[in-house]
N, C-alpha and C positions, 0 to 999 in steps of 0.2 A: 566482475568482481569490481570494486572501485579501493583505489586504494590512494592515500594521502603520498602530496609531491613535497609539500613542506606546510609548517604550520610556524605560527606567531610562538616569541619565547614563552617561556614558563610566564613571567610578571612583565607588564608593558603596559605606558601610559594609556588610556582611553583615547586621547588624542595623536596616534599614531598611526601607523601602517599593521594593521591585525590581519593579513592576509594567509588567508588559507586555500592550498594549489589541490586539485585532487584529479584524478584519472581512471578511466572507464575502459576494458576492451569495447562494452557496447556502443562507445559514442562516436567510433569510426567503422559501425558496422553498416554495409550500405542496405542490408535486409529490414533496416528499424527504421521509422520514420519518427519524426516529431520530438527526437530527442532532447531531454533538458535532465541536469539535475537538478534534484530536491536537497536544499539544504534546512534543516530545523536548528534554531537557535534557542539556547538553553541560557537563562541566568536564576537566580535563586527565586526570581517571580514565574519562575516556570518557562514553557515556548512561548518566548515573545515576539518570534517571527519565524515563518517559512518563507524560503526564497527560493526562486527557479530561475537556473542559469542556463542558457545556451553557449555548448563549449566550442571551441575555439576550430579550426580545420585540422588541430594537431589530436585536436579530443579532449584535451584537457580544460578544467572549467576552476575560476578562481573568484572568489569572496572577497571585501575588504570590509571586517562588522566595525572598526574606527567610527563611520557616521552612524551607524546603530548605538554603539554602547556608550558613547558620551553621553547620551539622554538617559542613561543610568546610572551614572557616576557622579558623585558631588562631594561638595567641601562644606556644607550647612555649617556653620561653628557651635554648635550644640552639643553638649556633651552625653554621647549616650550612654556612657559610664555611670552617669547620674541621672539614668531614667529621663535624660533629654530633658532637664529643667537647667540647668546652667549652660552658661559659653564656656565653650572651652578654653579661652585665656586663663580661667579662675582656676584652673584644674590642678589635682594633686598629681591624679592620671587620669585616662580616659580615650574614646576613641570617638569617631563621626557615622551616622548613617550613611552605608553606600558609598565611602570613602575610597575602597576597594571592595570590588565585586568578584566573583567567581563565575567563568562562563565556558561551554563549550559547543560543539556542533554535532549533528548527525546527517551523513549523507546518505541519500539514496539517488535514484533514476527512475524518469517516467518516459513511457515511449510507446510507441502503435506497432503494429505488425504489419499493417498494409497502409498505403497512401493515405486512405479516407478511414480508417479504426481509429478506436478509440484509444486512449494514453490509458495506459495503468501505471501504477505506483509500483517500484520493487524495490527491496530494503537494500539493495547495493552489496548482497551475498549471496544472490541467484534467486531468489525466492518474491513473489509478492508480499508487497506490506510497506510498513512506514519507513523511513530512512533508519537504518540500523549500523552503519559504519561511523565508528565514535570515533572522536576528534581527543587527542589528550585536554586535560582540564587544566584552562589556564586563569591568570587573573588578571584584570584591570583596574588601575587606581587613576583619579581625577588629576593628572597631569598631561604634560606636554613631551614631545619629542621633537627637536628641531629636525631642520633639513640636514645637519652635519654631524648628527648623531648616526648616520647609517639607516642600512636595511630594515633592521632590528635594532630594538633600545636594548641597550646592555645594563640589566639592572643589578647583576650578580656586585658591583661595589657596593649595594647596600644590604647585602646579605651579611646578618650580625655573627662574624666566626671567631674574633678573637682581636684581643689587643696586640699590636708589634710591638710596642714602646718607643715607637717615635711620632715623630710631631713636624707635619701635618701627618694624618696616616691616610693613605689613599681607598682603604679597604675598611668594612665595619662602617660605614657610615652614616650619619641621620639624613632623614630625608630634607634637607634643604641645600641650597647653593650658596648659603650663607659664608663668609669668612668663619673660620672656625676659633679667630679671637673677637669677643666684641666688648663694647662699652657700654655698662647699663647704670642706671640708676639705682638706688635701694629702694626705690618707690615701683619700679617696673615690673609689670607683670610680663612673663617670658615663657613660651612652650618649647619644648623641641618634641618632633615627631621621630620615630626610627619602624623599621619593618619589624613585624614580630611573628616570624612564621609560628602556626598553630597547629599545622598537620604532621605532629611528631613521629606519625606512622608512614611518612613519606620523606626519606631525607634527601634534602637538597642541600645542606652544608651550613643551613643557616638556623640560627638556635632563635627559642623563645626568650621574651623578654621576663626575669625573672623579678629584678629588682632594681635598684639605681642607687649609685653609689656619689656623695658630694665630698669634696676633699676642700677645704678652706686652709688659706696663706695668706702672711703677714705681708707687710713691704719688702722684707728680708728674705723672701721665700722660702719662710720655714712653716712648716705644718701647724697649724692650730687646733683643728678638730675634724673630723669626718662625722660623716650622716650616711643613714641608709633607710630607703623609703622602698616597699613592698609594692608590686603591681596586682593588687588585690581587691575584689570587689568593695571591700568595705570602705575602701580610696578611690572609687570608681573606677577600678584598674578592671583588668581581663579572665583573671585566674581567680579559684574560690577563696583561697587563702593561702598561706606562705609556706604550708606544711607541703604544699604540691597539692596531691589528691590521693587521698586514700583509695578510691577506685577511677579510673579514667575518665574525663567526662570532658567533651567539648562541645560548645554551645551549637546552636545551628546555625546561628549568626557568626561563627568562627571567620568569615574570610572579612568582617567589618573591623573587626579587632586585630585583624592583622598591620594596622597603620595605629601607632599606640601611641598618645598623647603624654607627655610629662612635663609639669609646671617645674621652671628652674629659676624663673625671677625671685626675690626676696620675699612676697606676699606669698609666692607658690609655695617656697621654703617652710615659711613658717606655718603654712596650711600643715603642712606635711608632719609637722613637729617636730623638726629638727633645728637645734641651736644655731644660729647665725651668730659667730662672733663679731663682736662691737669694733674690732678690729683687721676686718677683715680687708685687706688689698684684692683678692682677686679668689676666686675659686673656678675646681674642675669640676664637670658633670660624666660621669662613664657609666655606661648600661651594663648588668651582670644578667649571669645565666644561673642554673643551681649547678652544682658539680655532681648530684645525685641524676642517676639516668631517668630523662622525660618520657623514654616510651616506656608505654605500658607492658604488662608481661601478658603472657597467655591467659585468656580469660577463664577462671575457674568455676563450673558451676557450685550454687550456694545448698540447694536440696532438692535432688530431683525428684520429680514427680511427673514422669514421662516424658516421650519425644516423639518426633516422626519416625516412626520405625520401618524399615525397609530391610526386605531379604536381598542378599547380595551374593553373587558367586564369582568365582574366577580359577586359575590354574595357576601352579608354580611353575617355574621355568628354569629355576636352580635349585638343587637342594638347599634344607635350612631356610628357606623363605620365610619369613615373617609379617604376618597379617596382624593389623592392630585396630582394633574399634571398641565403641563404648555400646554395650549390648541394651536391650531396650529395659533393663531394670537399672542402667545407670552405671552399672559399672566397666572399665575397663577390660579388656581382652586381649590375649596374647595369645597368637595359634600358629605352629612353625608347622610347615607342611615340606617335603620332598617334591623334587621335579616330576612333574607328570600329577602331581595330585591335584583334584579339584575340592574346595571347599563351597560350603552354603551356610551362610549364616545371617541370622536377623539382629539388625543394629540400628542405631540411630542416623539419621541421615548426614551426612557430611564429616563423618567422623572415620570412615574404614578408608584406609593405606595402606602400600606396603610398606613395611618400617625396616625390613632388610632383605636382600636379595631382589628380585624381580617376579613378576607373573603377567600372565594375561589382564587388558582392560577389564576391571572390576566392573561387572552387569549389572546394574539395578532391576531387580525383578519385579518391584512392585511392595505395596504393602506387605506387613506382615504382624501378627499379635503380639503383645507384649506377654500375653498368657492366653489361656482358653478361657473363654467369658462365657460363664453361663449364669440363668437366673434360678433364685433361690427364692421359696416360700418360706418365710419366716414367722411364727406362729406363737403367742405370748397366751395360753390360757388363765394365767394364774389370775383373780377378779379382784385381787388387792393390787398387787406390786408391778413395777416396772423392771425390765432386766436390760443388760447391754449386750451387743455382740461385736465381733470383730473380722475384718479380712482385708484381702489385698483389691486396690481398683484394678480394672484393665486397662486404663488408659497410660499407668505407670508402675505397677506393679511394688505400690506403697500403699502404706498399712493404715488403714481407716477403722472407724468405731461407730456406733450407734446406739441409740437407745430406743424401743419398744414397749409402747403403753402397754399395760394392763387387758387382759382379754382382747389382744388387738392381731389381726394378721397383717404382714406387709410383702412386697416383693423387692428383693435389691440383686443388682448386678453384681459378679465378683468373681475373681480368677478362681479359677476351679480347684476345689479341695482347700479352700485358704480359710472358708466362712466358720464361726465357731460362736457360739453363746454361752450366757450363763442363766443359773437356776433352771427353770421349767421350759425354756425356749426350745421347741422344736424346727428342725431346718430342713426342710424338703427341695431336692431338685427338681425343676419346673421344664427345665430345657436350655437349648442356646439364649444369648443375650444378644437383641432383644428377642423375647418370643413372637414368633409369627400369631398375627391377630387371627383370632379364630370366632365370628359374629355368632353370637347368642342372644339376641334380642329379648328383653324380656320388661314386663310393666312390673315397676315396684312401686309400694307404700313404706316410706320412711320418716321416721320419727325420732325425735330426742329422746334419751333417757336422763338427762339433765337440765337443770333449770337456768341454763346459761347458753347464749349463740357458740355454734362449733361449724367449723369449717371441715367441707366433706369435699373428698374428693373421688370421683367415680370413672370407670372407662364408659363412654358412649356408645351406641350401638354401630358407629361407624369407626371405632378403634381411638378415637380421641378421648385425653381426660379433659374432665368437666370438674370446675371447680365452686362450691356456692357455701354460703352460709346460711346454715338451719336456725332458727330459732325456736324457742321453747314451745313447748304446747301446739305444735302445730306438726301436721301429716302433710308430706309433699310426695306427690305421684309422679315419678319419674322413670322414664324411656333409659333403660343401662343394659350394659353388656352383662351377662350371666358369669360368673359369680359378683355380686354387688359386696364389697369390702367390709369385713365386719368390724367392730369395735364395741368395747364395754358403754362407750358413748351414746350410741345410738342403735337403733334394730330396724330391719326391713324385711319385707315380706313379699313375695313373689305373687301377683295379683291376676296376671292376664300374660299370655303370648300376642303381641300384636297382631291384627289380621293383615295391615300393610305398614311393613316396617319401611323406616327412612332409606330413600335414595342415598347410596354414599356417593360424593361424587369422585372419578378416577383420580388416582393420585397423580401428581406430577412427577414428570422424570426428572431427578436431582439435576440442576444446570450443569453444565459441562465446567469444570474448572480451566480458569487462565495459567497456563504452567509458562515456566520459562529456565533458562539454564545458563550457560556459559556466556560473560560479556553482554549483559543485558541490564539496562537502565532500569532502577526500578524507584518506586518511590513509597517510603515507610512513614508512620507516624509512630512518635515515641508512646510508651503505653504510659509513662511516668507524666510527662507535661504536655502532650498531643502537640508538640512540635512536627513539622513537618521536614524528613531528610531525603536528599536524595543520594542513592548508592548507583555503585556500579558492581552487580553479583558476579562472581565467581563461586562455582560449586554443581552438585548436582543438580536435575530439573525437581523444581519443587514449584507452589501455586502462590496464587493470590489468597489473600486470606489467612494463612498460616503466618507464624510467630519466628523471629530468629531475634541475635544479637548482634550488637556490635560494640566490641568489647564487654562492658558490663550492663549496656543499657538495653532493655528490652524494648524491641520495636514490633510493630506488625507491619505486613505488606500491604498496602492499600492499592496500587496497581501499578502498570507499567510506564515507561515514560520517563522526564525530567532529564537532567544533564547528567547523571551520572557522576556526580563531582569526590565522591569518597568511596575509595574502594574497600568493597566487602567481600573477603576470600574467606570462603568455606566456613559459613557461621553456623551455630548451634541450630538446628530448625525444630519446632514444636509445633502442636496440633492446636492449641488453645491456650487463650491468655494467662489462665490460672499455672500451665506447665512452666510458660516462660519466665511469671513472675516467681514461682519457686525456687528456679533455676539461677535467675538473675534479678533478686529485687531490687526495687528503684534505689539508685545510689545516695548513700548520706552522706555530706561531704561536711567533716569533723574537722576542727581547729588544731594542731598540734606543734610541736616545735618548727623554726624556720631552718632552710636548708643551707649548707655552705656555699659559696659565692664564687665564680669566677667570672672577669671582665672580659666583655665580648665585642666593645666598639671602641672605636675612636675618641679619645678624650675631646673635650668641649669646655673653652674657656672662658670666665666673664670677669673682666677687670672692672672695677665700682668706681663708676664715675662721679665726683665730686659736684656739690650745686654752685659751679662756678659761674655759669650762665643762666639767663632770666628764664629760658623756655624750658617746658617739661610737657612735650604733648606727643603722646603714644599712638603709634600708627598701628593697625594690626590689619596683613593682607595678605592674600591669597597668592603663594609662590607657583612656581611652574610645574613643581611637583605637587600639586592640589592640595599641599600642607599651608600652614600657618604660620607666619612670620611677625617678628615687632620689631620694630624701629621707634627713636623717640628722639624727635625734632627739638635739640636743645637751646636753640636759638632765641628768637621772637615766632610770635602768633599775631598775623592782622587777620579780623574778621571783620565781617558787615552785614547788612541785613540790604536783599534787593525788596520793595515793598511795591506790588500793585494792587490798587483798589479799583474797584468798579463804582459808579456812584448813581444817584438818582435825586432830580431835585423836587423840593416839596410844592405842592401848591399854595401860595398865602393864603393864610387864615381868613381873611375877610372876604376871598373870591369865594371859599368853601362854606361858612357860615352866615355870610349877608352882612349888608352894612349898619344892621342893629347890633351889633357886637358891641359891648361898649368897651373891649380892651383891645389892644393891637400891640400882638409881639413877634417883632420882623424876625426871631431867629427862629419862629415856628416854621419858614419857608427855606429852610437851608438846605445844603445837597448834605444826602445821605449817603452811608457806603453799605453796600448789598452784597458785597464780595471781597476779601481782603484774604491775600495770599504773600505770605512772607518766605524767603527763600534766604536762607543762612550759606555763604561763602566766605572763605577764607585762603590765605596764604602761610604756609609753614615754611620756617630756615633753620637749615641746618647748621651747627657747631663745623667748626673744623673737622673734617675725616680724610683718611685714608682712602689712596687709589683704589682699594680692592672694594670697599665699600660703596663706594659711588658706581663703580662698576656695576655693583649687585643690585643698587639699587635702581640703575638706570635700566636694568633689564628684566627685575621682577617686579619692583613697586610701581614703577611709571605705567608696565603694561598691564597689571592687573587689572581682570576685571572688577575684584570684588575686596575693597577697603572699608575700615573703618576706624575712628577715634575712638579710644577709650578713653572715657570720663575719670575723672577723680575717684570717683567710688564704684569704678570697673565696669561700667553700661556701656555696651559698644555701641556707636552712633553710625550707621551707614552712611558714607559719602561717596564722591565720583570726582576723582582726579580730572582736573578740564586741561592740563598743558596738553598741546598736541603734537610738539617732539623734545626731544632729549639728545643729547650730546654727550658721547662718551669723552671722559677725558683723553688730550692726547699724548699715547705713549713717549714723546718726546720730551713732553714738559717734566714730567715725572715730580712732579709738586707734590709736597704731604700736605698742603692746606687747602684742599678743595672744599667747595660748600654747594648745596643746592637747595634749590626751595620747589616747594610744589603748590597748585593753586587746586582748589576742591570747592566743590559744591554740595551742600548737605543733601542725602537722599532722600528729605521730603520736605513738604513745605510746614513752613508752622502755622497753625490754626488760632485764628482770631478771632472776636466774636463780631459779627454782621449786624447788630442794633445795639443801641443803649438801652 
């Protein structure tokens, strides 16, 4: 048996130490050979890697996922909330693709029982099979853990738990290392990012971001006005609307949305539709959650149309033990039994439990029927009129109805004793449903009684249903099983009994279903939008191909495996898509009233900087947390161009055309440029800044691998900072008049023509 000795924290940067350590009693067993741990690594892309690890002399093994997962986390500054069409710095709200990912591992082991034997993979729980000892579900974002951050990175200061009313606040922080008081110009684009915990069915103490509150102040610290913006799809946010959810709905890429961006510069604020007072001296930004309970309630079946129905048995251990379950007609049943009494009931899977008292383990005895299902023959002998019939379905004991045409006979399956008809309909019980096939092969001549094409379905000599379209004035000779279906629309006559009936193939045995039970990673597909989901299932033994619900979302189980990123505890189980869609129709997101809010973040202050210096160049760069920061170099900007030209010399015209040419143009033998590359470079200078900003920029901007200039029209231009060193300010100086400059080179060459 394999057990985990240590695992990473719930949320850590991908440039970190994402170490798992585990042990097995088999690793030190001297009778086993070629022992190795087998580790499957899962992300939303599925199984991304399988690693085999030789244990230490003490038997434990370990793996650091950081070198692997850093290839799956990114900070490309394109807003996925706006369909990937706009840069994130222009955002009202937004998120980035794979800025944060979810991951897990499953551990097994392989070994041979003889020195030269073949190694066999075991699931880690004592059986042959794929690795099945599952880790906890964790998250990695495109950030960095420094050596001084300790063995594991502590992300809890970024959990949004609430305002403390103090400044600076060391909890509920934005995902930036920037000083919390910044100077900005009214032309600056600016974004703040924060942790937006989306899995509200797992309480880690952090809230999801519902809205943001802007508070504007004048130079005397008086409040001028406030404005609120909601984190909704219409503004490229992460939730459907500000009325929260009519039904619980989490997108399949919820992990990406857990780093949410908010536009907070004046151009962003105006995009929000918030009034920006002309006399604003500074403003404050705070994130909010809704006071309404964000946790979904117990899923409720909409319209019952059957379930996966099983027979259960158990024995009470104390008097007045209560057993609760949903029966196969969709009705909640409560059964009270005394000590020693045994119950045997038919109910929907994953719904039976002891509600009070105690009893023996409830045993699943296998499938049972919602009713006794029979086949009935319905005949309408009236030559002119059609009639209706009603009954109860065998799948869920739900009402159904149908119409039988004039002078027609049909066979119908229904619950015993529930089928009724109108008019001159006659109903005859034929037997169980489905009826066992009895071969009686005949040759029929079939022709239409009407002057238009008719589709006819009959039973072939091997028991299969055959459908064809008959044309008027045509006689068809068919090999069919007797009796041939009757209708006023066509006539049939037996003309012969075939001497050599067809050889019918032996029916193939039904494939063995793939079953699974507790603590199994399963792959599901949403019935509503075909998105793929990875669940860790807990409940009774069910099988691939069945249907279940994730809260109010209908799902189809399509396979085993995946990372088991979302817990799925005892869902309802259905046999058909029709059943699950009847019980849980695809959610319809509607807009209603916005909810009351509460502040969940630290405050972040922006002071408005007057245009008293000549520079105005914004730099947008990726910080150590994998999120994007802005700084305006307000002094001057010097820029120039490095030009490289490759040339060739033209042959003089008289050499190429001969001495008989009447004119001579010397410029026809000039040097020609055949390759022209222009590379822009420049130097940006800051205005005076406090020491805190200088330290922040020296650690974040100068070391960043991804930097952009923001042009006047908001377009991002990639650059590379070419400074090779930076000296942080000496703590003994304590000057408030620090300045710095950066040297940069454009991220691409300017293209020019290579000929005239």
